[in-house]
C-alpha positions as CSV (number, residue, x, y, z in Angstrom):
1,M,165.8,16.0,32.0
2,G,169.5,15.2,32.5
3,K,172.1,17.2,34.3
4,I,172.8,20.8,33.1
5,Y,176.5,21.6,32.8
6,N,177.9,25.1,33.2
7,N,180.2,24.6,30.2
8,I,181.3,22.0,27.7
9,I,184.5,21.2,29.7
10,E,182.4,19.9,32.5
11,T,181.0,17.1,30.3
12,I,184.4,15.5,29.9
13,G,184.5,12.1,31.5
14,H,180.8,11.7,32.1
15,T,180.6,8.8,29.7
16,P,178.1,6.0,30.0
17,I,178.9,2.4,31.1
18,V,176.7,-0.1,29.2
19,K,176.1,-3.7,30.1
20,L,176.7,-6.1,27.2
21,N,173.8,-8.4,27.3
22,R,173.8,-10.4,24.1
23,I,177.5,-11.0,23.8
24,A,177.7,-12.0,27.5
25,K,174.7,-14.3,27.4
26,G,175.5,-17.5,29.2
27,L,178.6,-16.1,30.7
28,K,179.1,-15.9,34.5
29,P,180.7,-12.5,34.6
30,T,178.9,-9.3,33.8
31,L,180.5,-7.5,30.8
32,L,180.5,-3.8,30.8
33,V,181.8,-1.3,28.2
34,K,182.7,2.4,28.9
35,L,181.8,4.5,25.9
36,E,184.6,7.1,25.8
37,S,183.5,8.2,22.3
38,F,180.7,10.1,24.2
39,N,183.3,12.6,25.4
40,P,182.8,16.0,23.6
41,A,185.8,15.5,21.2
42,S,184.9,11.8,21.0
43,S,188.0,10.3,22.7
44,V,189.4,9.1,26.0
45,K,192.2,11.6,25.3
46,D,189.7,14.4,26.2
47,R,190.4,13.3,29.8
48,I,194.1,13.8,29.6
49,A,193.8,17.1,27.8
50,I,191.7,18.7,30.5
51,A,193.8,17.1,33.2
52,M,197.1,18.4,31.8
53,I,195.7,21.9,31.2
54,E,194.1,22.2,34.6
55,A,197.2,20.9,36.3
56,A,199.3,23.6,34.5
57,E,196.7,26.2,35.6
58,K,196.8,25.1,39.2
59,A,200.6,25.2,39.2
60,N,200.5,28.7,37.6
61,L,202.5,27.4,34.6
62,I,200.0,28.9,32.1
63,N,197.8,31.9,31.7
64,K,195.9,33.6,28.9
65,D,199.2,34.9,27.4
66,T,200.7,31.4,27.2
67,E,201.0,29.6,23.9
68,I,200.5,25.9,24.5
69,V,202.7,23.8,22.1
70,E,202.5,20.0,21.9
71,P,203.8,17.4,19.4
72,T,201.0,15.0,18.5
73,S,200.0,12.5,15.9
74,G,196.5,11.7,17.1
75,N,193.7,12.2,19.5
76,T,195.6,13.9,22.3
77,G,196.0,16.8,19.9
78,I,192.3,16.9,19.2
79,G,191.6,16.8,22.9
80,L,194.0,19.6,23.5
81,A,192.6,21.6,20.6
82,F,189.1,21.2,22.1
83,V,190.1,22.1,25.6
84,C,192.2,25.1,24.5
85,A,189.4,26.4,22.3
86,A,186.9,26.1,25.2
87,K,189.3,27.8,27.7
88,G,190.7,30.4,25.3
89,Y,194.3,29.3,25.0
90,K,196.4,29.6,21.9
91,L,197.5,26.2,20.8
92,T,200.2,25.2,18.3
93,L,200.5,21.5,17.4
94,T,203.5,20.0,15.7
95,M,202.9,16.9,13.8
96,P,204.3,14.8,11.0
97,E,203.1,15.8,7.5
98,S,202.0,12.2,7.1
99,M,199.0,12.7,9.4
100,S,195.6,12.6,7.6
101,I,194.0,15.6,6.0
102,E,190.8,14.8,8.0
103,R,192.8,15.0,11.3
104,R,194.3,18.3,10.3
105,K,190.9,19.7,9.4
106,I,189.5,18.8,12.8
107,L,192.4,20.4,14.6
108,K,192.1,23.6,12.5
109,A,188.3,23.6,13.1
110,F,189.1,23.8,16.9
111,G,191.4,26.8,16.2
112,A,194.8,25.0,16.6
113,N,197.8,26.3,14.6
114,L,199.5,23.3,12.9
115,I,203.1,23.1,12.0
116,L,203.8,20.0,9.9
117,T,207.2,18.3,10.2
118,S,209.0,15.9,7.9
119,A,207.2,12.5,7.6
120,E,210.6,10.8,7.5
121,K,211.4,12.1,11.0
122,G,208.1,10.9,12.3
123,M,207.2,12.0,15.9
124,R,210.8,12.7,16.7
125,G,210.7,15.6,14.2
126,A,207.5,16.9,15.8
127,V,209.0,16.7,19.3
128,E,212.1,18.5,18.1
129,K,210.0,21.3,16.5
130,A,208.0,21.8,19.7
131,I,211.2,22.1,21.7
132,E,212.6,24.6,19.2
133,L,209.4,26.7,19.5
134,S,209.7,26.7,23.3
135,K,213.3,27.9,23.1
136,E,212.2,30.8,20.8
137,N,209.4,32.0,23.0
138,N,209.5,32.1,26.8
139,K,205.7,32.1,26.9
140,V,205.4,28.6,25.5
141,F,204.3,25.7,27.6
142,I,204.6,22.1,26.4
143,P,202.3,19.7,28.4
144,Q,204.5,16.7,27.4
145,Q,201.8,14.1,27.3
146,F,204.3,11.2,27.7
147,K,206.0,12.7,30.8
148,N,203.1,14.6,32.3
149,L,202.0,13.0,35.6
150,A,198.5,14.4,35.2
151,N,198.0,11.9,32.3
152,P,198.2,8.6,34.2
153,E,196.7,10.2,37.3
154,I,193.4,11.1,35.5
155,H,193.2,7.5,34.2
156,R,193.8,6.2,37.7
157,K,191.1,8.4,39.1
158,T,188.5,8.1,36.4
159,T,189.0,5.2,33.9
160,A,190.9,2.5,35.8
């Protein structure tokens, strides 16, 4: 029997590394692939989601009354929705209306509130809306995936 985890969050990052035998046949180096799709929300972005949330917890930037708001167009939003659902945080994601219906359904299934912004404004519009929400509510925390130091640090520690 494999390891028993105390909760689903603990499974993030425990992804297998597989040797590529057939494709590497006859080559001198050993080729390995890390299967990040084995993370619970199926993406390497699960790692940054948990890292950003746990860094905010450690710094006392968030608590159960905090609304986490993040602009997203992709898998970071799904990772955050998964982590926030598991930890009991309210999450609002701002995203361009051009994002797929399937992506929206996944985010809603994890309990995220979605605010769609103009497709013409792209991610800039989603960022602007997240900032607007944070100005309206002092209990909002924006992880800021592109500026958050926990993002590259988790990759340095666990995927690099």
